[in-house]
C-alpha positions as MATLAB code, in Angstrom:
seq = 'MYRTSISSSDARTEGGDAVEPDRGHPNKNGGGLLEKRDVAPERRDDWEEVRNYVKAMNAAVAQLRKLPFSARLIRETHKTLMQGVRGRHKTPGEFRKSQNWIGGATIAMPRSYRRCTRR';
ca = [
     -11.185    4.537   12.818;
      -8.348    2.244   11.516;
      -4.560    2.356   13.149;
      -1.635    3.743   11.128;
       1.005    2.286   12.938;
      -0.419   -0.925   11.004;
      -0.240    1.313    7.639;
       3.164    2.225    8.241;
       5.190   -0.870    9.356;
       6.575   -0.602    5.565;
       7.635    2.572    5.328;
       8.610    1.770    9.454;
      10.768   -1.104    7.492;
      12.223    0.829    4.782;
      13.816    3.240    7.562;
      10.542    6.521    6.915;
       9.466    8.195   10.272;
       5.840    8.693    8.827;
       3.693    8.579   12.418;
       4.471    8.892   16.238;
       6.003    6.014   17.375;
       3.742    4.240   20.016;
       1.169    6.804   19.427;
      -1.881    7.038   16.943;
      -3.701    9.504   17.932;
      -6.634   10.903   16.473;
      -5.420   14.092   13.721;
      -6.626   16.169   11.122;
      -4.483   13.332    8.866;
      -5.452   10.237   10.269;
      -4.196    8.533   13.092;
      -1.197    9.201   14.491;
       0.690   10.357   11.690;
       2.891   13.918   11.644;
       2.233   16.854    9.871;
       3.678   16.519    6.174;
       5.964   19.734    7.498;
       7.802   17.891    9.647;
       8.166   15.108    7.711;
      11.730   14.811    6.289;
      11.577   15.436    2.059;
      12.580   12.649    1.095;
      10.720   10.725    3.580;
       7.615   12.919    2.227;
       6.405    9.822   -0.554;
       6.434    7.150    2.708;
       4.599    9.487    4.648;
       2.047   10.288    1.520;
       1.411    6.289    0.965;
       0.485    5.928    4.412;
      -1.603    8.741    4.699;
      -3.561    7.222    1.866;
      -3.585    3.964    2.664;
      -5.170    4.943    6.151;
      -7.940    7.123    3.515;
      -8.242    3.956    1.679;
      -9.158    1.887    5.412;
     -11.348    3.718    6.539;
     -13.046    4.843    3.340;
     -13.803    0.760    2.918;
     -14.949   -0.644    6.064;
     -16.938    2.325    6.098;
     -18.140    1.221    2.710;
     -18.746   -2.534    4.040;
     -21.532   -0.938    5.904;
     -23.976   -0.249    3.160;
     -21.732   -2.334    0.000;
     -20.723   -6.133    0.077;
     -17.170   -7.115   -0.668;
     -16.859   -6.718   -4.416;
     -14.862   -6.073   -6.784;
     -16.000   -2.017   -7.048;
     -15.453   -2.160   -3.766;
     -11.817   -3.070   -4.210;
     -11.410   -1.119   -7.294;
     -12.864    2.288   -4.830;
     -10.444    1.259   -2.609;
      -7.030    1.368   -5.111;
      -8.477    4.149   -6.015;
      -7.886    6.075   -3.394;
      -4.953    4.329   -2.229;
      -2.584    5.260   -4.819;
      -3.519    8.890   -4.972;
      -1.047   11.301   -5.533;
       1.544    8.672   -4.879;
       4.245    6.478   -6.941;
       2.315    4.523   -9.452;
      -0.755    6.934   -9.873;
      -0.090    6.687  -13.905;
      -1.354    3.144  -13.701;
      -4.496    2.672  -13.583;
      -5.488    3.286  -10.466;
      -8.964    1.763   -9.160;
      -8.548   -1.196  -12.443;
      -7.583   -4.591  -11.730;
      -4.201   -5.943  -13.267;
      -4.713   -6.688  -17.427;
      -1.316   -8.497  -18.114;
       0.547  -10.974  -15.642;
       2.826  -10.126  -13.072;
       6.049  -11.815  -13.393;
       8.404  -12.257  -11.556;
      12.342  -13.086  -11.785;
      11.492  -12.712  -15.404;
       8.951  -13.396  -18.485;
      10.145  -16.720  -19.470;
       9.145  -20.285  -17.092;
      11.954  -21.712  -16.985;
      13.460  -25.051  -14.944;
      16.571  -24.032  -12.999;
      19.631  -24.668  -14.287;
      19.869  -26.668  -10.430;
      16.883  -28.626  -10.743;
      17.697  -30.358  -14.625;
      20.658  -31.145  -13.049;
      19.047  -33.692   -9.359;
      16.981  -34.460  -11.780;
      19.085  -36.442  -14.131;
      19.275  -39.980  -14.526;
];
């Protein structure tokens, strides 16, 4: 249902090859995914993430036929996405309970900004 070329774009950007390029035909792993045994051992984490992405998206689209878009649907999709991959212990299927800080845990004006605003 969901094109693996889109779901694997991040993996390819990172140097992974989880799908057969430009093929996208269905197989038992979903879409054009290579068989796990055909993926280099150092790239298998990426393969698992792409496979979960395809499974999660397909399940979410199917659920939308009988459920409204909701927090429940998001949590179920996230749980599928995180099964057996990096980050699987970080509360899959739950919303974050703490702030996600980028660049540190404080809010401070950069020195360059303070220099520009001095009078």
